[in-house]
C-alpha positions as CSV (number, residue, x, y, z in Angstrom):
1,M,0.0,0.0,0.0
2,S,1.1,3.5,-0.7
3,A,3.2,5.3,1.9
4,F,0.9,8.4,1.4
5,L,-2.1,8.9,3.5
6,G,-5.4,9.1,1.6
7,K,-9.1,9.6,2.3
8,I,-9.6,5.8,3.0
9,H,-7.0,5.8,5.7
10,Y,-8.6,8.7,7.6
11,W,-12.0,7.0,7.1
12,L,-10.7,3.8,8.7
13,Y,-8.9,5.6,11.5
14,D,-12.0,7.7,12.3
15,K,-13.9,4.4,12.7
16,V,-11.3,3.1,15.1
17,S,-11.4,6.4,17.0
18,W,-15.2,6.2,17.2
19,H,-15.0,2.8,18.8
20,E,-12.3,3.9,21.2
21,A,-14.7,6.6,22.4
22,L,-17.5,4.0,22.7
23,L,-15.3,1.8,24.8
24,E,-14.6,4.7,27.1
25,E,-18.4,5.1,27.5
26,I,-18.7,1.4,28.5
27,I,-15.8,1.9,31.0
28,A,-17.4,5.0,32.4
29,F,-20.7,3.1,32.9
30,A,-18.8,0.4,34.7
31,A,-17.0,2.9,36.9
32,S,-20.4,4.4,37.9
33,K,-21.2,0.9,39.2
34,N,-18.1,0.9,41.4
35,I,-16.5,-1.8,39.2
36,P,-12.6,-1.7,39.3
37,V,-12.2,-0.4,35.8
38,E,-8.6,0.5,36.1
39,E,-7.7,-3.0,37.1
40,I,-9.7,-4.4,34.2
41,K,-8.1,-1.9,31.8
42,G,-4.6,-2.6,33.1
43,T,-4.9,-6.3,32.3
44,I,-6.7,-6.1,29.0
45,Y,-4.9,-3.1,27.6
46,E,-1.5,-4.5,28.5
47,K,-2.4,-7.6,26.4
48,Y,-4.2,-6.0,23.5
49,G,-2.7,-2.5,23.3
50,Y,-3.4,1.0,24.4
51,P,-5.4,3.7,22.5
52,D,-3.5,6.7,21.1
53,N,-5.7,9.6,20.2
54,R,-3.1,11.7,18.3
55,P,-3.8,12.7,14.7
56,L,-3.3,9.8,12.3
57,E,-0.3,11.4,10.5
58,E,1.6,11.6,13.8
59,I,1.4,8.0,14.8
60,V,0.9,5.9,11.6
61,D,3.7,3.7,10.3
62,H,4.1,5.4,6.9
63,G,6.0,2.4,5.6
64,N,3.1,0.0,6.4
65,I,-0.1,2.0,6.6
66,H,-2.4,-1.0,5.8
67,G,-0.8,-3.2,8.4
68,W,-0.8,-0.4,11.0
69,L,-4.5,0.3,10.5
70,Q,-5.3,-3.4,10.7
71,S,-3.4,-3.6,14.0
72,R,-5.5,-0.7,15.4
73,I,-8.7,-2.3,14.3
74,Q,-7.7,-5.6,15.9
75,S,-6.6,-3.8,19.1
76,V,-9.9,-2.0,19.7
77,E,-12.0,-5.1,18.7
78,Y,-10.1,-7.3,21.2
79,R,-10.4,-4.8,24.0
80,I,-14.2,-4.2,23.4
81,A,-14.8,-7.9,23.4
82,A,-12.7,-8.5,26.5
83,V,-14.1,-5.6,28.5
84,V,-17.7,-6.4,27.6
85,T,-17.2,-10.1,28.4
86,E,-15.5,-9.4,31.7
87,L,-18.3,-7.0,32.8
88,I,-21.0,-9.6,31.9
89,T,-19.3,-12.7,33.3
90,K,-17.4,-11.4,36.4
91,Y,-19.4,-8.3,37.5
92,D,-23.0,-9.3,36.5
93,V,-23.5,-6.3,34.2
94,K,-26.6,-6.9,32.2
95,I,-26.4,-7.0,28.4
96,E,-29.5,-4.7,28.4
97,D,-27.6,-2.0,30.1
98,L,-24.8,-2.2,27.5
99,K,-27.4,-2.2,24.7
100,E,-28.6,1.2,26.0
101,I,-25.0,2.5,25.7
102,Y,-24.8,1.2,22.1
103,K,-28.2,2.6,21.2
104,T,-27.3,6.0,22.6
105,D,-24.0,5.9,20.6
106,G,-25.9,5.1,17.4
107,I,-28.2,8.1,18.0
108,K,-25.1,10.2,18.5
109,A,-23.6,9.0,15.3
110,A,-26.7,9.7,13.4
111,K,-26.9,13.2,14.7
112,A,-23.2,13.8,13.7
113,T,-24.0,12.8,10.2
114,Q,-24.5,15.6,7.7
115,A,-25.3,13.5,4.6
116,Q,-28.9,13.4,3.3
117,V,-30.7,10.1,3.1
118,K,-32.8,9.5,0.0
119,A,-33.0,5.7,-0.1
120,P,-32.4,2.7,2.3
121,Q,-29.0,2.0,0.7
122,D,-27.9,5.5,1.7
123,V,-28.5,4.5,5.4
124,F,-26.5,1.3,4.9
125,T,-23.6,3.3,3.5
126,L,-23.6,5.8,6.4
127,I,-23.7,3.0,9.0
128,F,-20.4,1.7,7.8
129,D,-18.8,5.1,8.1
130,F,-19.0,4.3,11.8
131,M,-19.2,0.5,12.3
132,L,-16.1,-1.6,12.0
133,A,-16.2,-4.3,9.3
134,G,-12.6,-5.1,8.7
135,M,-10.7,-3.6,5.8
136,P,-12.4,-2.6,2.6
137,C,-10.8,-5.5,0.8
138,D,-12.5,-7.9,3.1
139,R,-15.9,-7.4,1.4
140,V,-17.9,-9.1,4.0
141,H,-21.4,-7.8,3.1
142,E,-23.6,-9.2,0.3
143,T,-26.5,-7.2,-0.9
144,I,-29.7,-9.2,-1.0
145,V,-32.4,-6.5,-1.7
146,D,-31.8,-3.0,-3.0
147,S,-35.0,-1.1,-3.8
148,D,-36.5,2.4,-3.1
149,N,-38.1,1.1,0.0
150,E,-35.9,-1.7,1.3
151,F,-32.2,-2.6,1.6
152,A,-31.2,-6.0,2.9
153,W,-27.8,-7.5,3.4
154,Q,-26.1,-10.5,4.9
155,T,-22.7,-11.0,6.3
156,T,-20.8,-13.6,4.3
157,R,-18.0,-13.9,6.8
158,C,-18.0,-12.8,10.5
159,L,-14.8,-10.9,11.2
160,H,-15.6,-10.4,14.8
161,K,-15.9,-14.0,16.0
162,E,-12.2,-14.5,16.2
163,Y,-11.9,-11.7,18.8
164,W,-14.7,-12.9,21.0
165,D,-13.5,-16.5,20.7
166,A,-10.0,-15.5,21.7
167,I,-11.1,-14.0,24.9
168,G,-13.6,-16.7,25.8
169,G,-16.6,-14.5,25.0
170,D,-19.8,-15.0,23.0
171,V,-20.0,-13.3,19.6
172,N,-23.8,-13.3,19.9
173,D,-23.3,-10.5,22.5
174,Y,-21.5,-8.5,19.8
175,Y,-24.5,-8.8,17.5
176,L,-27.0,-7.9,20.2
177,L,-25.0,-4.8,20.9
178,Q,-24.6,-4.0,17.2
179,D,-28.4,-4.4,16.7
180,A,-29.0,-1.8,19.5
181,W,-26.6,0.6,17.8
182,L,-28.3,0.1,14.4
183,L,-31.7,0.7,15.9
184,G,-30.6,4.0,17.4
185,F,-28.8,5.1,14.3
186,V,-31.5,4.1,11.7
187,N,-34.4,5.6,13.6
188,T,-32.6,8.8,14.3
189,I,-31.2,9.4,10.8
190,D,-34.8,9.3,9.6
191,P,-37.8,8.2,11.8
192,S,-39.5,6.9,8.7
193,Y,-36.9,4.1,8.5
194,S,-36.8,0.9,10.5
195,Y,-34.1,-1.8,11.1
196,A,-34.5,-5.5,11.8
197,R,-32.3,-8.6,11.9
198,G,-34.0,-11.9,11.1
199,Q,-33.3,-15.3,12.6
200,D,-31.4,-16.1,9.4
201,G,-29.0,-13.2,10.1
202,L,-30.5,-11.1,7.2
203,R,-30.5,-7.4,8.2
204,T,-33.0,-5.1,6.7
205,I,-33.5,-1.4,6.5
206,R,-37.0,-0.4,5.4
207,K,-38.7,2.9,4.6
208,G,-42.3,3.4,5.7
């Protein structure tokens, strides 16, 4: 990959940064419940890496931009999976409470979006300006329906399971949290749109 930073690199880095902020929201919630978050962070961050909020051009490995961005995606994915799993399994934090954090974050993301929505596919595109789905070359989403009133897609390969499996978690928790985020985002970006995930994993955005 080129040693020069381009739009796609900033796009990926912004998504990583968004998830770093989301992780901080989860940790702040845990702290409000008197959970020893610094102890949790110390163990998990030591293993999977620490966040660095400096501008991309100051911290990226210009000789390996692709690899460096991949490592940042992996780091935040591991840490979110590990923190969420530890809160649920060791500190009896309810998934419903975490879903509220994700839903609120989805609402915040929608409010931060300046783009206009004219069709369900536009909403899908905007979602993945925020949500992590690997690198663009991974191409993990397959379009099933694309019409004026409905956009449906399925994931052909789950890129998140490896992180949740590695820390002994349940990737189903990831999808429950992602659904909450999507519900908040879709309904806020335009209240006339709805989001649903079927038992077969098919995810659908509908207008009207």
